Structures are given as C-alpha cells and as structure tokens.
C-alpha positions as CSV (number, residue, x, y, z in Angstrom):
1,X,38.5,69.8,123.2
2,X,38.3,71.3,120.0
3,X,39.6,74.6,121.4
4,X,42.4,73.1,123.4
5,X,43.3,71.5,120.2
6,X,43.2,74.7,118.1
7,X,45.2,76.7,120.7
8,X,47.8,74.4,121.5
9,X,51.0,74.6,119.5
10,X,53.2,71.7,118.8
11,X,56.1,71.6,120.9
12,X,59.5,72.4,119.6
13,X,62.1,69.6,119.4
14,X,64.6,69.5,122.2
15,X,67.2,67.7,120.4
16,X,68.3,70.8,118.3
17,X,68.3,72.9,121.2
18,X,70.6,70.4,123.0
19,X,72.8,70.3,119.9
20,X,73.1,74.3,119.7
21,X,73.8,74.3,123.5
22,X,76.6,71.9,123.1
23,X,78.0,73.1,120.0
24,X,78.9,76.6,121.6
25,X,81.2,75.2,124.6
26,X,82.8,72.7,121.9
27,X,83.6,75.5,119.6
28,X,85.0,77.6,122.7
29,X,87.1,74.8,123.9
30,X,88.8,74.1,120.4
31,X,89.4,77.9,120.1
32,X,90.9,78.2,123.8
33,X,92.9,75.2,123.1
34,X,94.4,76.6,119.7
35,X,95.1,79.9,121.5
36,X,97.1,78.1,124.3
37,X,99.0,76.4,121.8
38,X,99.9,79.3,119.9
39,X,101.1,81.2,123.1
40,X,103.0,78.3,124.2
41,X,104.7,78.1,120.8
42,X,105.2,81.7,120.5
43,X,106.7,82.0,124.0
44,X,108.7,79.0,123.7
45,X,110.6,80.3,120.5
46,X,111.2,83.3,122.4
47,X,112.9,81.7,125.3
48,X,114.6,79.6,122.9
49,X,116.0,82.6,121.3
50,X,116.7,84.4,124.5
51,X,118.6,81.3,125.8
52,X,120.6,81.2,122.3
53,X,122.0,84.8,122.8
54,X,122.1,84.9,126.8
55,X,123.8,81.5,127.6
56,X,127.3,82.5,126.2
57,X,127.4,85.6,128.1
58,X,126.4,83.2,131.4
59,X,129.3,80.5,130.4
60,X,131.6,83.8,130.0
61,X,130.7,85.0,133.5
62,X,131.0,81.7,135.1
63,X,134.4,80.8,133.7
64,X,135.5,84.3,134.8
65,X,134.9,83.3,138.5
66,X,136.8,79.9,138.5
67,X,140.1,79.1,139.6
68,X,143.0,78.5,137.2
69,X,142.6,74.9,137.3
70,X,139.0,74.6,137.2
71,X,138.9,76.9,134.2
72,X,140.7,74.1,132.2
73,X,138.0,71.5,133.1
74,X,134.6,70.8,131.8
75,X,133.0,72.0,134.9
76,X,130.2,74.9,134.4
77,X,129.7,76.0,137.7
78,X,132.4,77.4,139.8
79,X,133.3,75.3,142.9
80,X,134.8,78.5,144.7
81,X,133.7,82.0,143.3
82,X,137.0,83.6,142.7
83,X,135.9,87.5,142.5
84,X,139.4,88.5,143.0
85,X,139.9,87.7,139.0
86,X,138.3,90.8,138.2
87,X,140.7,92.7,140.5
88,X,143.9,90.8,139.3
89,X,142.8,92.0,135.7
90,X,142.2,95.4,136.8
91,X,145.4,96.1,138.2
92,X,147.2,94.4,135.3
93,X,149.6,97.1,134.1
94,X,148.3,98.9,131.2
95,X,144.8,98.0,131.8
96,X,143.8,101.6,133.1
97,X,145.5,103.2,130.2
98,X,143.6,101.1,127.9
99,X,140.5,102.0,129.3
100,X,141.4,105.9,129.3
101,X,142.3,105.7,125.5
102,X,139.2,103.9,124.9
103,X,137.0,106.4,126.4
104,X,138.8,109.1,124.7
105,X,138.5,107.6,121.4
106,X,134.8,106.6,121.8
107,X,133.6,109.6,123.6
108,X,135.3,112.4,121.8
109,X,134.9,110.6,118.3
110,X,131.3,110.4,119.0
111,X,130.8,114.1,120.0
112,X,132.6,115.0,116.9
113,X,130.6,112.9,114.7
114,X,127.4,113.9,116.1
115,X,128.4,117.8,115.9
116,X,129.6,117.5,112.2
117,X,126.8,115.1,110.9
118,X,123.8,117.0,112.1
119,X,124.2,120.0,109.9
120,X,125.0,118.0,106.8
121,X,122.2,115.9,107.5
122,X,119.8,118.9,108.1
123,X,120.9,120.5,104.8
124,X,120.0,117.4,102.7
125,X,116.7,117.1,104.4
126,X,115.2,120.4,104.3
127,X,117.1,122.7,102.0
128,X,116.4,122.6,98.2
129,X,119.7,123.4,96.3
130,X,121.4,122.5,93.1
131,X,123.4,119.2,93.3
132,X,121.3,118.1,96.3
133,X,120.8,114.6,94.8
134,X,124.2,114.4,93.8
135,X,125.6,115.1,97.4
136,X,123.2,112.4,98.8
137,X,124.5,109.9,95.9
138,X,128.1,110.6,97.1
139,X,127.1,110.1,101.0
140,X,125.8,106.7,100.0
141,X,128.8,105.8,98.0
142,X,130.9,106.7,100.6
143,X,128.9,104.2,102.8
144,X,129.8,101.6,100.4
145,X,133.4,102.4,100.5
146,X,135.3,99.8,102.8
147,X,137.8,101.5,105.1
148,X,140.7,99.4,103.8
149,X,140.4,100.9,100.3
150,X,142.0,104.0,101.7
151,X,143.9,102.8,104.6
152,X,147.3,103.2,102.8
153,X,147.0,106.8,101.6
154,X,145.4,107.7,104.8
155,X,148.3,106.3,106.8
156,X,151.0,107.9,104.7
157,X,149.3,111.2,105.2
158,X,148.7,110.9,109.0
159,X,152.1,108.9,109.5
160,X,154.6,110.7,107.3
161,X,153.2,114.0,106.4
162,X,152.0,114.7,110.2
163,X,153.7,112.3,112.2
164,X,150.9,111.1,114.3
165,X,151.9,107.3,113.8
166,X,151.7,105.9,117.5
167,X,148.6,108.0,118.7
168,X,144.8,107.7,118.5
169,X,144.4,111.1,116.7
170,X,144.2,110.0,113.2
171,X,141.1,107.9,114.1
172,X,139.3,111.0,116.0
173,X,140.4,114.0,113.8
174,X,138.6,112.5,110.7
175,X,135.3,112.4,112.7
176,X,135.1,116.2,113.0
177,X,134.1,116.1,109.2
178,X,131.2,114.1,109.5
179,X,130.2,110.2,109.0
180,X,128.6,108.8,106.1
181,X,126.5,106.3,107.5
182,X,125.5,109.0,110.4
183,X,124.8,111.5,107.8
184,X,122.3,109.2,106.1
185,X,120.7,107.9,109.2
186,X,120.1,111.5,110.7
187,X,118.9,112.6,107.3
188,X,116.4,109.9,107.1
189,X,115.0,110.8,110.5
190,X,114.9,114.5,109.6
191,X,112.7,113.7,106.8
192,X,109.9,112.7,109.5
193,X,109.9,116.1,110.8
194,X,107.0,118.2,109.3
195,X,108.0,121.2,107.4
196,X,105.3,123.4,108.9
197,X,107.6,123.5,112.4
198,X,110.5,124.9,110.3
199,X,108.4,127.4,108.5
200,X,106.7,128.4,111.7
201,X,110.1,129.2,113.2
202,X,111.2,131.2,110.2
203,X,108.0,133.3,110.4
204,X,108.9,133.9,114.3
205,X,112.2,135.5,113.1
206,X,114.4,132.4,113.6
207,X,117.4,132.1,111.4
208,X,118.6,128.9,110.1
209,X,121.1,128.1,112.9
210,X,118.6,129.1,115.6
211,X,115.8,127.0,113.8
212,X,118.2,123.9,114.0
213,X,119.1,124.5,117.6
214,X,115.8,125.4,119.0
215,X,113.5,123.2,116.9
216,X,115.0,120.4,115.2
217,X,117.5,119.0,117.6
218,X,114.8,118.7,120.3
219,X,112.7,116.8,118.0
220,X,115.4,114.7,116.5
221,X,116.7,113.3,120.0
222,X,115.8,109.8,119.3
223,X,117.8,110.0,115.6
224,X,120.7,111.8,117.3
225,X,120.5,109.1,120.2
226,X,120.6,106.2,117.5
227,X,123.9,107.6,115.7
228,X,125.6,108.5,118.8
229,X,125.0,104.9,120.1
230,X,126.1,103.1,116.7
231,X,129.3,105.4,116.6
232,X,130.1,104.8,120.3
233,X,129.8,101.1,119.8
234,X,131.9,101.2,116.6
235,X,134.8,103.3,118.2
236,X,134.7,100.9,121.7
237,X,135.1,97.6,119.5
238,X,137.2,99.0,116.7
239,X,140.2,96.8,116.2
240,X,141.2,97.6,113.0
241,X,142.2,101.4,113.5
242,X,144.1,101.1,116.7
243,X,146.2,98.0,114.9
244,X,147.0,100.4,112.1
245,X,148.0,103.6,113.9
246,X,148.8,102.6,117.5
247,X,150.3,99.2,117.5
248,X,153.8,100.3,117.9
249,X,153.0,102.5,121.0
250,X,151.5,100.5,124.0
251,X,150.4,103.7,125.7
252,X,148.1,104.4,123.1
253,X,146.4,101.0,123.0
254,X,142.8,100.7,123.3
255,X,140.7,97.8,125.1
256,X,139.8,96.1,121.9
257,X,143.6,95.9,120.8
258,X,144.9,95.6,124.4
259,X,142.6,92.5,124.9
260,X,144.1,90.7,122.3
261,X,147.6,91.1,123.9
262,X,146.1,90.3,127.2
263,X,144.8,87.1,125.8
264,X,148.4,86.3,124.4
265,X,150.1,86.8,127.8
266,X,147.3,84.6,129.7
267,X,146.6,82.0,127.1
268,X,146.3,79.1,129.8
269,X,144.6,81.5,132.2
270,X,141.2,81.3,130.7
271,X,139.5,82.6,133.9
272,X,141.5,85.9,133.7
273,X,140.8,86.3,130.0
274,X,137.3,85.7,130.5
275,X,137.4,88.6,133.2
276,X,139.1,90.8,131.1
277,X,136.4,90.0,128.4
278,X,133.6,91.0,130.8
279,X,135.3,94.1,132.0
280,X,135.4,95.2,128.1
281,X,131.7,94.4,127.5
282,X,130.0,95.4,130.4
283,X,130.0,99.4,129.8
284,X,128.5,98.7,126.1
285,X,126.0,96.3,127.5
286,X,124.7,99.0,130.2
287,X,124.8,101.7,128.1
288,X,122.6,100.0,125.6
289,X,120.3,98.7,128.4
290,X,119.4,102.3,129.6
291,X,119.4,103.8,126.0
292,X,117.5,100.9,124.3
293,X,114.1,102.9,124.1
294,X,115.8,106.0,122.5
295,X,117.9,103.6,119.9
296,X,115.1,101.6,119.0
297,X,112.8,104.5,118.4
298,X,115.4,106.3,116.5
299,X,116.5,103.4,114.4
300,X,112.4,102.8,113.6
301,X,111.3,106.3,112.4
302,X,114.6,106.6,109.8
303,X,112.7,104.2,107.7
304,X,109.4,106.1,107.7
305,X,109.9,108.3,104.7
306,X,112.4,107.8,101.7
C-alpha cells in the first residue's frame, strides 16, 4: 500500500483540458466569421463600384435598341430589339466621313507624338548636359499651360498665315514636335531602365541612336504603350480642337464634333442618339480592353523614380 501511494501521481484536472480544447475552436470560429465578413464587405464594395460604372453603359445600350416611341418612356428593357438602329446611324450621311477623319487625326497624331517625344524623353532621362534641369522645368511648365491660352495666336497662324482653316492639319502637325505630357511620362519611365544596359551597348560599339532603337525601345514598350493610349484617347475624344479649326467644313468633322450635330438633328430620337454614342465609344473601350495590361504597367512604373 505504501508503494502504491508513493508511485501513484495525482491525476491532472480534466476541466482545464476541456477548457483548452474548447478555446481553440471558438477562436477559430470567430476568426473565420471575421474573415468571411471582411470578404463580403470588400467584394460588396467592389460590386457596388462596378455597378456604379457599368449601369450607365447598360442603360445606354438598352436605350439604343428601343423603338422611337419606347425610347421616350420610362421603360428600361426594349419590347422589341431594334438592331436596325445601328444601321440607320451608320448609313447617316457624313458618319463614315467622321469616322475616317477621327481615325486619321487619332492614328497619325499618336504616331507623330510617340516618334517625336521618345528622343526628347531619352535625352532628358539619360544625358547629362548643361540646361537639363531648365529643359525639364520648361516641359513641366508647358504641361501646366492650358491650350485655351494660346488658341488665338495659334489660330491666326494656321488660318491666316498658312490658310489651313477648315482642316485637321492644324491639330495633327503640332504633334510632330512633341507633347509635354508624353515627354514627361516617358522620361519618368526611362529613368527606371538601368544605365548598365546602355553602357554595355556603348561598349559594344553602338551609337546613341542605335542604343535607343535596339536597347531602350524594347525595354520601354509599356511606357510607350501608355503614352500612345493617352494620346489616342485624347485625340479621339477631342471636341475643342475640331470646333476651332474644322467647324466651318463638315467634310473635316470628327466623331466628337459630328455627334453633337447628330444629336441636334435627332433630338427626339433618343434611341438613334444612344446608338450613335455607342458606335463612338466602342472602339476606345475595345482598345483599352486589349491594351489595359500594358497601359497599367506603363503608368505604374513611371512613378518608381523621380
């Protein structure tokens, strides 16, 4: 009996073990509920924000497929899907001309802007020369200068001196001399390219032009894509410029200016006005959808260095 009492250890209390066993699941359950509520809250805000931006386009598209009478009612869904509204808009006299002018303005203007802005941005980012800081300050100052400030002397120059009023060339030709915003954006992106790549190309015998074409441009594709998209969207949606230079010549109108004329002529046909608006917006939406990865990457990397 003595041996038994000596070797027998006191039993551990079971209540503490039970409490410890139940505390773990409780903590896990609370953390799981908090994670679930956090997930629901974040996604609910995301869905609400998405609906906030998407619903106007849905309303625009649905209205464009209504009949003339239903478009003036409170209905949100078409009774009959009038796909012929788009054919009516497309066959409107002058609509194809507006399309052609807009593609010329946006496409050629974007090409000239990129070609003229890349060398200037490369020089400001990678060259060390006297007046470099002053040149960068001038570029930033030009970004802050509203176009309305210089519109009168520019119009007098293009319309009176060169007699180019009624055309889009006063808007296209200046893009061949660079754009302040594009130069600054490309300069910020080129700062992220290590100088070692350029030094290696120079050691191999490449000149500055060849280094720019063979080394810098392939590495700067995201930044160039971002600049090109910015310029293309700006030219595509430009209303102020065509109004100043091409308002007296319907053959030189762009989609943004022609859409205003179309709206005035069909102010009671909201279905046709909405269809025309969809046809004007569709190209830029599709273009951004396919190029959004390069666009976001280019815009993001421009802020890495100052």
